[in-house]
C-alpha positions in Angstrom: -66.9 25.5 -50.1 -67.4 28.6 -48.2 -65.9 29.3 -44.9 -68.8 29.7 -42.5 -66.7 31.6 -39.9 -64.0 33.5 -41.7 -63.3 36.0 -38.9 -63.0 33.4 -36.2 -60.6 31.3 -38.3 -58.5 34.3 -39.1 -58.3 35.3 -35.4 -57.3 31.7 -34.5 -54.7 31.7 -37.2 -53.2 35.0 -36.0 -53.1 33.9 -32.4 -51.5 30.6 -33.2 -49.0 32.3 -35.5 -48.2 34.9 -32.8 -47.6 32.1 -30.2 -45.3 30.2 -32.7 -43.3 33.4 -33.3 -43.0 34.1 -29.6 -41.7 30.6 -29.0 -39.2 31.0 -31.9 -38.0 34.3 -30.5 -37.5 32.8 -27.0 -35.6 29.9 -28.5 -33.4 32.2 -30.6 -32.6 34.2 -27.5 -31.5 31.0 -25.7 -29.7 29.7 -28.8 -27.8 33.0 -29.3 -26.8 32.9 -25.6 -25.4 29.3 -26.1 -23.7 30.3 -29.3 -22.1 33.3 -27.6 -20.9 31.1 -24.7 -19.4 28.5 -27.1 -17.7 31.3 -29.1 -16.3 32.8 -25.8 -15.0 29.5 -24.6 -13.4 28.6 -27.9 -11.7 32.0 -27.9 -10.5 31.5 -24.3 -9.2 28.0 -25.1 -7.3 29.3 -28.2 -5.8 32.0 -26.0 -4.7 29.6 -23.3 -3.2 27.1 -25.8 -1.5 29.8 -27.8 0.4 31.3 -24.8 4.1 30.5 -24.7 5.4 29.8 -21.3 8.9 29.5 -20.0 9.1 26.3 -17.9 12.3 25.6 -15.9 14.0 22.4 -17.0 13.9 21.0 -13.4 10.1 21.4 -13.3 9.9 19.6 -16.7 12.1 16.8 -15.4 10.1 16.6 -12.2 7.0 15.8 -14.2 8.5 13.7 -17.0 10.8 11.5 -14.9 8.0 9.9 -12.8 5.9 9.3 -15.9 8.9 7.6 -17.6 9.5 5.4 -14.5 5.9 4.4 -14.4 5.8 3.7 -18.2 9.0 1.7 -18.0 7.8 -0.4 -15.1 4.5 -1.0 -16.8 5.9 -1.9 -20.3 9.1 -3.7 -19.2 8.0 -5.0 -15.8 8.2 -8.7 -15.3 7.0 -9.6 -18.8 10.5 -10.2 -20.1 11.6 -12.6 -17.4 13.0 -15.8 -18.7 11.1 -18.9 -17.7 13.4 -21.2 -15.8 13.5 -24.9 -16.4 11.5 -26.8 -13.8 12.9 -29.5 -11.6 10.5 -32.0 -13.1 12.6 -31.8 -16.3 15.8 -32.1 -14.4 15.7 -34.9 -11.7 19.2 -34.1 -10.5 18.3 -30.5 -9.6 15.0 -31.7 -8.0 17.0 -34.1 -5.8 19.3 -31.2 -4.8 16.3 -29.1 -3.7 14.4 -31.8 -1.9 17.3 -33.6 -0.2 17.5 -32.7 3.5 15.2 -29.7 3.2 11.8 -31.3 3.9 10.2 -29.3 1.2 7.0 -30.4 -0.5 7.0 -30.8 -4.3 5.3 -27.4 -4.9 7.7 -25.7 -2.4 10.6 -27.2 -4.2 9.3 -26.0 -7.6 8.7 -22.5 -6.3 12.1 -22.4 -4.6 13.7 -23.6 -7.8 12.0 -21.0 -9.9 13.2 -18.2 -7.6 16.7 -19.6 -7.7 16.8 -19.8 -11.5 15.3 -16.3 -11.6 18.8 -15.1 -10.6 17.6 -12.4 -8.2 14.4 -11.6 -10.1 11.1 -11.3 -8.2 7.9 -13.0 -9.2 4.3 -12.5 -8.3 1.9 -15.4 -7.4 0.3 -15.5 -10.9 3.7 -15.9 -12.6 4.7 -18.6 -10.1 1.4 -20.5 -10.7 2.0 -20.3 -14.5 5.6 -21.4 -14.3 5.1 -24.2 -11.8 1.9 -25.3 -13.5 0.4 -25.6 -10.0 -2.8 -24.0 -8.7 -2.9 -20.7 -6.8 -3.9 -22.2 -3.5 -1.0 -24.6 -3.4 1.5 -22.0 -4.6 0.3 -19.5 -2.0 0.6 -22.1 0.7 4.1 -23.1 -0.5 5.2 -19.4 -0.5 3.9 -19.0 3.1 5.8 -22.1 4.3 9.0 -20.9 2.5 8.5 -17.5 4.2 8.2 -19.2 7.6 11.5 -21.0 6.9 13.0 -17.6 6.0 13.9 -18.8 2.5 11.6 -16.4 0.6 10.5 -12.8 1.3 7.7 -10.7 -0.1 8.1 -7.2 -1.5 5.0 -5.0 -1.9 5.3 -3.3 -5.3 2.6 -0.7 -6.1 2.9 -1.4 -9.8 3.1 -5.2 -9.9 1.5 -6.2 -6.6 3.3 -8.5 -4.1 6.5 -9.9 -5.4 8.5 -12.8 -4.0 12.2 -13.3 -4.0 14.9 -15.3 -2.2 16.2 -14.2 1.2 19.9 -14.3 2.1 19.3 -17.7 3.7 17.5 -18.9 0.6 20.4 -17.8 -1.6 22.9 -19.5 0.8 20.9 -22.7 0.6 20.8 -22.5 -3.2 24.6 -22.0 -3.3 25.2 -24.8 -0.8 23.1 -27.2 -2.9 25.0 -26.1 -6.0 21.8 -24.9 -7.7 22.8 -21.4 -8.5 
């Protein structure tokens, strides 16, 4: 099979080959630029990481101490609080809470948990879990206890709003022989 247009086919082959070589040369120029940039950055990074610096101890403590406090609050936090016995399991204690205080059952449960916490603070989710009540009733009970100045809230940036007894709440617990 003879090529009917050998010169034309040769010219087309040369033109296509030249275009391919031009594209490859352009890509190599771009690739070499990227490779030089990566090599320069890795050299700079090695230089920065290899520099030895003298850091004052106070500056080191200024950065490490807050990190340690945050880590301890996060890992220790309220996860290790002991769960107090509920009044439902101890009718005598339930009677001490409810007698003469006009507290509802959920308010009495929440108050009892805070008394048995021995100064610990609890967030709403913990109180819901411990009292086995729902969030709506527990929140309402906390608001009523706050109105009576038996409970106060503390806004903690790490654990959210925490609730604990006020001085009047502690006095009531001592008066009722609950503490």
